[in-house]
C-alpha positions in Angstrom: -17.3 -65.5 34.9 -17.7 -68.2 32.2 -14.7 -70.2 31.1 -12.9 -68.7 28.2 -14.1 -65.2 29.1 -11.4 -62.6 29.9 -10.4 -60.8 32.0 -11.3 -62.2 35.4 -9.2 -59.6 37.2 -7.7 -56.4 35.9 -4.7 -54.6 37.3 -3.9 -50.9 36.9 -1.4 -50.4 34.1 1.5 -48.1 34.9 1.5 -46.2 31.6 -1.1 -46.2 28.9 -1.1 -44.4 25.5 -4.0 -41.9 25.9 -6.9 -42.1 23.3 -6.9 -39.3 20.7 -9.9 -37.1 20.3 -12.5 -38.9 18.1 -10.4 -42.1 17.9 -12.1 -45.5 17.4 -11.7 -48.1 20.2 -10.0 -50.6 17.9 -7.5 -48.0 16.8 -6.6 -47.2 20.4 -6.2 -50.8 21.3 -3.8 -51.3 18.3 -1.7 -48.4 19.4 -1.6 -49.6 23.0 -0.5 -53.0 21.7 2.3 -51.4 19.5 3.4 -49.4 22.5 3.6 -52.5 24.7 5.2 -54.6 22.0 2.5 -57.2 22.2 -0.4 -58.5 20.3 -3.8 -56.7 20.0 -5.4 -59.7 21.8 -3.1 -59.3 24.8 -3.6 -55.5 24.8 -7.4 -56.0 24.8 -7.2 -58.3 27.7 -4.8 -56.2 29.7 -6.9 -53.1 29.1 -9.9 -54.9 30.7 -12.1 -55.5 27.6 -14.5 -58.4 28.1 -13.3 -61.0 25.6 -13.8 -64.6 24.6 -11.3 -67.0 23.1 -11.5 -67.6 19.4 -11.3 -71.0 17.7 -8.1 -72.8 18.6 -7.2 -70.2 21.2 -5.1 -68.2 18.7 -7.4 -65.2 18.6 -9.3 -63.1 21.1 -12.9 -62.0 20.4 -13.8 -58.8 22.4 -17.6 -58.6 22.9 -19.3 -56.0 20.8 -15.9 -54.7 19.8 -16.0 -51.1 18.7 -19.9 -51.1 18.7 -20.6 -50.8 22.4 -19.2 -51.6 25.8 -20.6 -54.2 28.2 -20.6 -53.4 31.9 -17.7 -55.7 32.4 -15.7 -53.9 29.7 -16.4 -50.5 31.2 -15.3 -51.7 34.6 -12.1 -53.3 33.2 -11.1 -50.2 31.1 -11.6 -47.8 34.0 -9.8 -50.0 36.4 -6.8 -50.6 34.0 -6.4 -47.0 32.9 -8.0 -44.7 35.5 -9.9 -42.9 32.7 -13.6 -42.0 32.9 -16.1 -44.4 31.4 -17.5 -41.7 29.1 -14.1 -41.4 27.4 -14.4 -45.0 26.2 -18.1 -44.9 25.3 -17.4 -42.1 22.9 -15.0 -44.4 21.0 -17.7 -46.9 20.0 -20.3 -46.7 17.2 -23.0 -46.4 19.9 -21.7 -42.8 20.1 -23.9 -42.2 17.0 -27.0 -43.8 18.3 -29.9 -41.5 17.8 -28.3 -39.6 14.9 -26.5 -41.5 12.1 -27.4 -44.9 13.6 -30.5 -46.5 15.0 -29.3 -49.2 17.4 -32.7 -50.1 18.6 -32.7 -53.8 19.7 -29.1 -53.9 20.6 -28.7 -55.7 23.9 -25.2 -55.8 25.3 -26.0 -58.9 27.3 -27.0 -60.8 24.2 -24.4 -61.3 21.4 -27.1 -62.4 18.9 -28.7 -58.9 19.1 -25.8 -57.6 17.1 -26.4 -59.7 14.0 -29.2 -57.7 12.3 -27.4 -54.4 12.6 -24.8 -54.8 9.7 -27.7 -55.5 7.4 -29.8 -52.5 8.5 -27.5 -49.7 9.5 -25.1 -47.5 7.5 -22.0 -48.4 9.3 -18.9 -50.7 9.0 -19.2 -53.2 11.9 -16.2 -55.2 10.6 -13.9 -52.7 9.1 -13.1 -49.0 8.5 -12.4 -46.6 5.7 -9.3 -44.5 5.9 -7.4 -41.4 4.7 -3.8 -42.3 4.1 -2.7 -38.7 4.7 -4.4 -38.6 8.1 -2.8 -41.9 9.1 0.7 -40.6 8.1 0.1 -37.3 10.0 -1.3 -38.9 13.2 1.0 -41.9 13.4 -1.8 -44.4 13.0 -4.9 -42.9 14.7 -8.2 -44.2 13.1 -11.1 -41.8 13.8 -14.4 -43.4 14.7 -16.4 -41.6 12.0 -14.4 -43.5 9.3 -16.6 -46.5 10.3 -19.8 -44.7 9.4 -21.5 -45.6 6.1 -21.7 -41.8 5.3 -17.9 -41.6 5.6 -16.9 -40.5 2.1 -14.1 -37.9 2.1 -11.5 -36.4 4.4 -12.3 -32.7 5.1 -8.8 -32.0 6.3 -6.9 -33.3 3.2 -9.6 -33.1 0.6 -9.3 -36.7 -0.4 -11.8 -39.5 -1.0 -11.4 -42.2 1.7 -10.0 -45.6 0.9 -12.0 -48.8 1.4 -9.7 -51.7 0.8 -6.1 -52.7 0.8 -4.6 -52.9 -2.7 -2.3 -55.7 -1.6 -4.7 -58.2 0.0 -7.9 -56.9 -1.5 -9.7 -57.1 1.8 -11.7 -54.2 3.4 -9.5 -52.2 5.7 -9.4 -53.4 9.3 -11.7 -56.3 8.4 -10.0 -58.5 11.0 -8.6 -62.0 11.3 -9.9 -64.6 8.8 -12.9 -62.4 8.0 -14.0 -62.1 11.6 -13.8 -59.4 14.2 -11.3 -61.4 16.2 -7.9 -60.0 17.1 -4.7 -62.0 17.2 -3.2 -63.2 20.5 0.2 -64.1 18.9 1.3 -61.3 16.6 2.1 -57.7 17.3 0.0 -54.8 16.0 1.0 -51.9 13.7 -1.6 -49.2 13.2 0.0 -48.2 9.9 -0.1 -51.7 8.4 -3.1 -53.4 6.9 -2.8 -56.4 9.2 -5.7 -58.3 7.7 -5.5 -62.1 7.5 -7.2 -64.0 4.8 -6.8 -66.7 2.2 -4.1 -64.8 0.3 -2.4 -63.6 3.5 -2.8 -66.3 6.2 -0.1 -64.7 8.3 -0.9 -61.0 8.0 -0.9 -58.4 5.2 2.2 -56.2 5.6 1.0 -53.3 3.3 1.7 -49.9 4.8 -1.4 -47.8 4.5 0.1 -44.4 5.2 2.0 -44.4 1.8 -1.1 -45.2 -0.3 -2.6 -42.6 -2.6 -6.2 -41.5 -2.6 -8.2 -39.6 -5.3 -9.1 -36.0 -4.6 -12.6 -35.0 -3.5 -14.5 -32.1 -5.1 -15.4 -29.0 -3.1 -19.1 -30.0 -3.3 -18.4 -33.4 -1.8 -16.4 -31.9 1.0 -19.2 -29.5 1.7 -21.9 -32.2 2.1 -19.5 -34.3 4.1 -19.1 -31.5 6.6 -22.9 -31.1 6.8 -23.3 -34.9 7.4 -20.6 -35.1 10.1 -22.0 -32.1 11.9 -25.4 -33.9 12.1 -23.8 -37.2 13.1 -22.1 -35.5 16.1 -25.4 -34.0 17.2 -25.6 -30.7 15.4 -29.0 -29.0 14.7 -30.8 -30.2 11.6 -33.5 -29.0 9.3 -35.3 -30.4 6.3 -37.0 -28.1 3.7 -36.7 -25.2 6.2 -38.3 -27.1 9.2 -36.3 -28.3 12.3 -35.9 -32.0 12.8 -34.0 -34.3 15.1 -30.8 -36.0 14.1 -32.5 -39.4 13.8 -35.2 -37.9 11.5 -32.5 -36.2 9.4 -30.6 -39.4 8.8 -33.8 -41.3 8.0 -34.6 -38.7 5.4 -31.1 -38.8 4.1 -31.4 -42.5 3.4 -34.9 -42.0 1.9 -33.5 -39.3 -0.5 -30.5 -41.6 -1.3 -32.9 -44.4 -2.1 -34.9 -42.3 -4.5 -31.7 -41.5 -6.4 -30.5 -45.1 -6.4 -33.8 -46.1 -7.9 -34.5 -43.4 -10.4 -31.5 -41.2 -11.1 -30.5 -41.8 -14.8 -26.8 -42.1 -15.8 -26.6 -38.6 -17.4 -28.2 -37.0 -14.3 -25.6 -38.7 -12.0 -22.5 -38.2 -14.2 -23.5 -34.6 -15.0 -24.3 -33.6 -11.4 -22.3 -30.6 -10.3 -19.2 -31.6 -8.3 -19.7 -35.4 -8.9 -16.2 -37.1 -8.9 -15.7 -39.6 -11.7 -15.0 -42.3 -9.1 -18.2 -41.6 -7.3 -20.4 -41.6 -10.4 -18.8 -44.9 -11.6 -19.3 -46.6 -8.2 -22.9 -45.3 -8.0 -23.9 -46.5 -11.5 -22.0 -49.8 -11.2 -23.9 -50.6 -8.0 -27.3 -49.5 -9.5 -26.8 -51.7 -12.5 -26.9 -54.8 -10.2 -29.9 -53.8 -8.1 -33.5 -54.7 -8.6 -36.2 -52.2 -7.6 -36.4 -53.3 -4.0 -32.7 -54.0 -3.7 -32.0 -50.4 -4.3 -33.9 -49.6 -1.1 -32.8 -52.6 1.0 -29.1 -52.2 0.4 -28.6 -49.9 3.3 -24.9 -49.2 3.6 -23.1 -47.5 0.7 -20.7 -50.2 -0.5 -17.7 -47.8 -0.8 -16.5 -44.4 0.1 -17.0 -43.3 -3.6 -20.6 -44.6 -3.6 -21.1 -42.7 -0.3 -19.9 -39.5 -1.9 -22.4 -39.9 -4.7 -25.2 -40.7 -2.2 -24.4 -37.6 -0.1 -23.9 -35.3 -3.1 -27.3 -36.2 -4.5 -29.3 -36.5 -1.3 -28.1 -33.7 1.0 -29.2 -30.8 -1.3 -32.8 -32.2 -1.1 -32.8 -32.0 2.6 -31.1 -28.6 2.6 -33.7 -27.0 0.3 -35.0 -23.7 1.7 -38.7 -24.7 1.7 -41.0 -27.5 0.6 -41.4 -25.9 -2.8 -37.7 -25.9 -3.5 -37.5 -29.4 -2.1 -40.2 -30.6 -4.5 -38.4 -29.1 -7.5 -35.3 -31.1 -6.6 -37.4 -34.3 -6.5 -39.3 -33.6 -9.8 -36.5 -34.9 -12.1 -36.6 -38.2 -10.2 -40.4 -38.3 -10.7 -39.9 -37.8 -14.4 -37.5 -40.7 -14.5 -39.8 -42.9 -12.4 -42.6 -42.2 -15.0 -40.4 -43.5 -17.8 -39.5 -46.6 -15.8 -42.8 -47.5 -14.3 -45.5 -46.2 -16.6 -48.7 -48.3 -16.1 -47.4 -50.1 -13.1 -48.8 -48.2 -10.1 -49.3 -51.4 -8.1 -45.7 -52.2 -8.6 -44.7 -48.8 -7.4 -46.8 -49.0 -4.3 -45.1 -52.3 -3.3 -41.7 -50.6 -3.5 -42.4 -47.7 -1.2 -42.3 -49.5 2.1 -39.3 -47.5 3.4 -39.5 -46.9 7.2 -39.3 -43.1 7.1 -41.5 -40.4 8.4 -41.4 -36.7 7.9 -41.8 -34.2 5.1 -39.9 -36.0 2.3 -42.2 -39.0 2.0 -45.2 -36.7 2.1 -43.8 -34.5 -0.7 -42.9 -37.5 -2.8 -46.3 -39.0 -2.3 -47.9 -35.7 -3.3 -45.7 -35.5 -6.5 -46.7 -39.1 -7.5 -50.4 -38.5 -6.9 -50.6 -35.1 -8.5 -52.1 -34.8 -12.0 -49.0 -32.7 -12.8 -46.7 -35.3 -11.5 -44.2 -35.1 -14.4 -44.1 -31.5 -15.6 -47.7 -31.8 -16.8 -48.8 -34.1 -19.6 -47.4 -31.9 -22.4 -43.8 -31.9 -21.1 -41.6 -34.9 -22.0 -39.3 -35.8 -19.1 -36.0 -34.1 -20.0 -33.3 -33.7 -17.5 -30.8 -30.9 -17.3 -27.6 -31.6 -19.2 -24.1 -31.6 -17.7 -23.4 -28.0 -18.8 -26.7 -26.6 -17.6 -26.8 -28.4 -14.3 -25.8 -25.3 -12.3 -28.4 -22.9 -13.8 -31.1 -21.4 -11.6 -34.2 -19.3 -12.5 -32.3 -16.1 -12.0 -30.0 -17.1 -14.8 -32.7 -17.4 -17.4 -33.6 -14.2 -19.4 -37.3 -13.4 -19.9 -36.7 -13.3 -23.6 -34.2 -15.9 -25.0 -31.6 -14.4 -27.3 -32.8 -13.9 -30.9 -30.0 -16.0 -32.4 -30.4 -18.8 -29.9 -34.1 -19.0 -30.6 -33.7 -18.8 -34.4 -31.0 -21.4 -34.6 -32.4 -23.9 -32.1 -36.1 -23.5 -31.3 -38.0 -21.5 -34.0 -38.3 -24.5 -36.3 -40.1 -26.5 -33.5 -42.8 -23.8 -33.1 -44.4 -23.2 -36.4 -46.8 -20.3 -36.4 -45.6 -18.8 -33.2 -44.5 -15.1 -33.4 -40.8 -14.5 -32.6 -41.2 -12.6 -29.4 -43.9 -15.0 -28.1 -41.6 -17.9 -29.0 -38.6 -16.4 -27.2 -40.8 -15.9 -24.1 -42.1 -19.4 -24.4 -38.6 -20.7 -24.7 -37.6 -18.9 -21.5 -40.6 -20.4 -19.7 -39.7 -23.9 -21.0 -36.2 -23.5 -19.5 -38.0 -22.8 -16.2 -39.9 -26.0 -16.6 -36.6 -27.9 -17.0 -35.4 -26.3 -13.8 -38.4 -27.9 -12.0 -41.4 -25.6 -12.3 -44.4 -27.8 -12.2 -46.6 -25.6 -14.5 -46.2 -22.9 -17.1 -47.7 -20.3 -14.7 -45.2 -21.2 -12.0 -42.4 -21.0 -14.6 -43.4 -17.5 -15.6 -43.8 -16.5 -12.0 -40.3 -17.8 -11.1 -38.8 -15.8 -14.1 -40.5 -12.6 -12.9 -42.9 -12.3 -15.9 -46.2 -13.4 -14.2 -48.1 -10.8 -16.2 -47.3 -12.8 -19.4 -48.5 -16.1 -17.9 -51.7 -16.1 -20.1 -49.8 -15.6 -23.3 -47.3 -18.3 -22.4 -50.0 -20.8 -21.5 -51.8 -20.2 -24.8 -48.7 -20.7 -26.8 -47.8 -23.8 -24.8 -50.7 -25.4 -26.6 -48.5 -25.6 -29.6 -46.0 -27.7 -27.6 -48.8 -30.1 -26.7 -49.7 -30.6 -30.3 -46.2 -31.1 -31.6 -45.6 -34.3 -33.5 -42.1 -34.6 -32.1 -42.1 -32.9 -28.6 -38.8 -34.6 -27.8 -37.1 -32.4 -30.4 -38.5 -29.3 -28.8 -37.3 -30.2 -25.3 -33.9 -31.3 -26.7 -33.7 -27.8 -28.3 -34.6 -26.2 -24.9 -31.9 -28.2 -23.2 -29.4 -26.9 -25.9 -30.5 -23.3 -25.2 -29.7 -23.9 -21.5 -26.3 -25.3 -22.5 -25.5 -22.1 -24.3 -26.6 -20.0 -21.4 -24.4 -21.9 -19.0 -21.4 -22.0 -21.4 -21.4 -18.2 -21.7 -21.2 -18.0 -17.9 -24.4 -17.7 -15.8 -25.8 -14.1 -15.7 -27.9 -13.0 -12.8 -30.8 -11.4 -14.8 -33.0 -11.1 -11.7 -30.3 -9.0 -10.0 -29.9 -6.8 -13.1 -33.7 -6.2 -13.1 -33.6 -5.1 -9.5 -30.6 -2.9 -10.1 -32.2 -1.1 -13.0 -35.8 -0.9 -11.7 -35.5 2.9 -11.5 -34.1 3.4 -15.0 -36.8 5.5 -16.5 -34.7 8.0 -18.5 -31.1 8.4 -19.7 -29.8 11.7 -18.5 -29.8 14.4 -21.2 -26.2 15.1 -20.7 -25.3 11.5 -21.3 -27.6 10.9 -24.3 -27.0 14.2 -26.0 -23.2 13.5 -25.9 -23.8 10.0 -27.4 -26.0 11.5 -30.1 -23.3 14.0 -31.1 -20.6 11.4 -31.3 -22.6 8.7 -33.1 -24.8 10.8 -35.3 -27.9 9.5 -33.6 -31.1 11.3 -34.7 -33.0 13.2 -32.1 -36.7 12.3 -31.7 -39.4 12.9 -29.1 -39.1 10.8 -26.0 -35.6 9.6 -26.8 -34.5 9.7 -23.2 -37.2 7.2 -22.2 -36.8 5.1 -25.3 -33.0 4.9 -24.7 -33.5 3.9 -21.1 -36.0 1.2 -22.1 -33.6 -0.1 -24.8 -30.7 -0.3 -22.3 -32.9 -2.1 -19.7 -34.0 -4.7 -22.3 -30.5 -5.3 -23.6 -29.0 -5.6 -20.1 -31.7 -7.6 -18.4 -32.8 -9.9 -21.2 -36.4 -8.6 -20.9 -39.0 -7.3 -23.3 -38.5 -3.6 -24.0 -42.3 -3.1 -23.5 -41.8 -4.2 -19.8 -39.2 -1.6 -19.1 -39.7 0.7 -16.2 -39.6 3.6 -18.6 -43.1 2.6 -19.8 -45.3 2.4 -16.7 -48.8 0.9 -17.1 -50.2 3.7 -15.1 -49.6 7.4 -15.0 -48.3 9.2 -11.9 -51.8 10.2 -10.8 -52.9 6.6 -10.9 -54.9 6.7 -14.2 -54.2 3.8 -16.5 -52.3 4.7 -19.7 -54.7 5.1 -22.6 -54.4 2.5 -25.4 -54.0 5.2 -28.1 -51.2 6.8 -26.1 -49.5 3.4 -25.7 -49.7 2.7 -29.4 -48.3 6.1 -30.3 -45.5 5.6 -27.8 -44.8 2.1 -29.3 -44.5 3.6 -32.8 -42.0 6.2 -31.6 -40.0 3.5 -29.7 -39.8 1.3 -32.8 -38.6 4.2 -35.0 -36.1 5.1 -32.3 -34.7 1.6 -32.0 -34.6 1.1 -35.8 -32.6 4.3 -36.2 -30.0 3.6 -33.5 -26.5 3.6 -35.0 -24.1 0.9 -34.0 -21.8 3.4 -32.3 -24.7 4.6 -30.1 -25.6 1.0 -29.2 -22.1 0.4 -28.0 -22.0 3.6 -25.9 -25.5 2.8 -24.4 -24.4 -0.7 -23.4 -21.3 0.7 -21.8 -23.5 3.1 -19.9 -25.7 0.2 -18.7 -22.6 -1.7 -17.6 -21.5 1.3 -15.5 -24.9 1.5 -13.9 -24.7 -2.2 -12.9 -21.2 -1.8 -11.6 -22.3 1.2 -9.5 -24.9 -1.0 -7.8 -22.6 -3.9 -7.2 -24.0 -6.2 -10.0 -21.6 -7.9 -12.4 -22.2 -6.8 -16.0 
């Protein structure tokens, strides 16, 4: 063995602190050193790690410390402790090779092969993040996954992880004088910072288990659980199709890069479940990146930034199918269009990310499509903070009369009220990601009105100020969200068989309210209840089938006569009858398990 390389011989230690499940190698060596009352450098040597002396001989430099184990280190560790080699291999970052990390090119016989990895991989090769509550609870055990770049929050305590020591300002567990060396002269304390640097040449004494960390949102904890499950080898899927762990993490980084490049401030800050610390870290970093830098800076610079990356990117991967995945990418395409209009060659130079799979193909298709940003008539407008949680099922087929009149009607001169309310609903669907007016009407369950909507959409194309129209649509969505999302699709399903109000019910209402009796009132009342409860057009109610029971299409004259009767019935409804009919509709929904 070369001079200055330790250990030459290893003896079996009588008693050794056993590694904790999931513990990082450096954490275990520190705990062994504390148990022996010696320095980390001495503990590393006694445990059999292959080390070299640092400058001046005051430090020890374990080879590939915490990244991988050389053959000499494995032999030393097993000889000193009697534990199986697999136990120690699971304590190094190489544990995540093939999932969260790509360690291609790492040669454990060549120290220089380690140099490119910190610039390429999402991992902390010289440090760790930490949960103070976990450290206090475990007595100083540092889990290995805290060293991953995707480490953002503690699922056990619901806290964002810490990145740096508030006393010395250095990243946690950065090491001795900004290197991965460990001291040969000073004792170790897993609960102390222990960093040495310009401000703390001896060693920082800050206790880490007493520090406070900001809370994480439920959404961040959910995506953190998903990512950790994938990092430890769980099954993965993207847009409904199975993928390997390596492909999943490549796609995660691709989706994160898209958001780093194109996600506007209001999109990030208003994203559901986004912690303020995460949004601030994300936007602060984005402000100092150029276009290519956003892709090349691989590792999230902080736990808060990692939380934002995961919260924005994981739902893209978790989309149920390619169509749903595309809809999540469309707002980014809209933002890209604003940033890079007329600079296609500039865009092509940016997209040199090493990533295969469905996400790059979907993004390429979006960018090449003639409908790439909600069609030419739709100005890129992103969902507001309030409306960020809305889905297609939360949009009525006809927007409320008051909302339409107060916010949108002035933007659509010459459009009839009902047609404008339907167009407004379809426009909300466009802001939810529908790539065309036809797709918006289909997603809202009113495909039969697609032609009418498309014709009236021509008015939008000709507006002098289309931005005012889309701002008004966004305000409509704000109102829908502020009232509490209503599942209109579930209501339509629940009342699909409502063709008549029972005579016993309606006759009683008529007696109590003074409602006038007229022909067909039981059908008309059912249609009115359906329209009021589902937010649909009364003419689409199941009480008015397009075909008769024998299959013959309803005659036009009959439909017109029925419409005249319906309009007279609705116009004559007393307020008391309206209230009782609405209560009846609510009871029907409750009986079918649908919130009213």
